[in-house]
C-alpha positions, -999 to 999 in steps of 0.1 A, spaced: 79 125 -173 106 100 -176 96 63 -175 118 57 -145 110 54 -105 125 76 -79 144 63 -54 136 84 -25 155 65 2 181 92 11 156 119 13 136 134 47 105 111 46 80 144 42 100 151 11 103 113 -2 63 111 6 60 147 -16 79 136 -44 65 97 -47 30 115 -45 42 140 -73 55 112 -93 24 91 -90 2 122 -100 17 123 -135 19 91 -139 -21 84 -131 -31 114 -146 -60 106 -169 -57 70 -160 -93 53 -155 -79 16 -148 -76 7 -115 -54 -24 -121 -29 -1 -141 -28 21 -112 -26 -9 -87 5 -17 -109 20 16 -111 16 29 -77 31 -7 -64 61 -4 -86 66 36 -74 61 27 -41 81 -3 -36 113 10 -58 110 42 -42 116 32 -6 132 -1 -13 109 -18 10 108 -56 10 71 -60 -2 46 -35 -19 13 -45 -34 -25 -49 -30 -45 -77 -16 -79 -73 -40 -113 -79 -20 -128 -107 -43 -156 -124 -19 -177 -115 7 -147 -121 33 -116 -126 11 -89 -108 -2 -69 -123 -33 -32 -109 -41 -33 -82 -68 -4 -64 -87 29 -61 -63 63 -58 -64 87 -81 -43 91 -116 -33 61 -142 -35 29 -133 -17 7 -150 0 -22 -158 -23 -55 -157 0 -61 -139 32 -94 -137 51 -108 -108 63 -100 -105 99 -66 -128 95 -33 -110 97 -26 -72 94 -42 -72 59 -70 -91 71 -77 -69 100 -71 -36 78 -98 -50 54 -126 -64 84 -117 -29 104 -119 -6 74 -88 10 88 -50 14 84 -31 -4 104 6 0 114 25 -24 125 59 -16 140 67 -51 150 50 -82 133 64 -103 164 41 -87 185 10 -87 163 -14 -114 173 -18 -137 145 7 -118 117 13 -137 88 43 -147 78 41 -143 38 81 -137 38 97 -142 68 117 -116 66 94 -89 73 101 -71 103 72 -41 102 42 -35 84 11 -11 74 -18 -19 52 -43 8 42 -76 1 31 -86 14 -5 -122 24 -11 -141 35 -47 -162 66 -48 -192 47 -29 -166 37 1 -169 1 -8 -139 -18 -1 -123 -25 -32 -84 -38 -18 -59 -33 8 -27 -19 0 0 -40 21 39 -25 25 64 -50 43 95 -38 56 126 -59 69 136 -30 98 111 -31 131 97 4 132 98 15 95 63 30 95 43 56 112 17 81 110 35 103 86 33 68 59 -1 64 66 -12 96 62 8 101 27 -4 65 17 -40 74 24 -39 103 4 -23 81 -26 -49 54 -24 -76 83 -24 -68 80 -63 -93 51 -63 -123 71 -49 -115 102 -68 -106 84 -99 -77 100 -120 -73 126 -94 -45 125 -64 -57 142 -33 -38 169 -29 -6 165 -1 -17 180 36 
């Protein structure tokens, strides 16, 4: 496979995610390093869709997330569980889709250009929370259930180590 990221911005969302998932499946085949996987997923999603920010916040304490591999402008260095969208997803152990960050109580504006956001929890094979994956867009209403399902499938790599789950 070529060592370039796909640009899927002109495709229908379902086709775009199918292309991204296929590329990540090929790139992560046989990989067992979670940091390398985080960096690769961040790169492919970010460059594929052209979002404002795409990356991981890793669990580093009982109630603390710290920025991990990401693409985009500077992110917040640390976020407490329960704070902002990332902290909410970590505390609640569920995907959070925010259509308009201005309407999310306690939203943390790491970049003031962010208008919508999706955050997906990342679990290991024992269902221990490893991180959250955060994607920010400059456009209100960018993310929906289709994005959530695709990202949940992609991030299933961490629970299955080396195997991307099959698209639904």
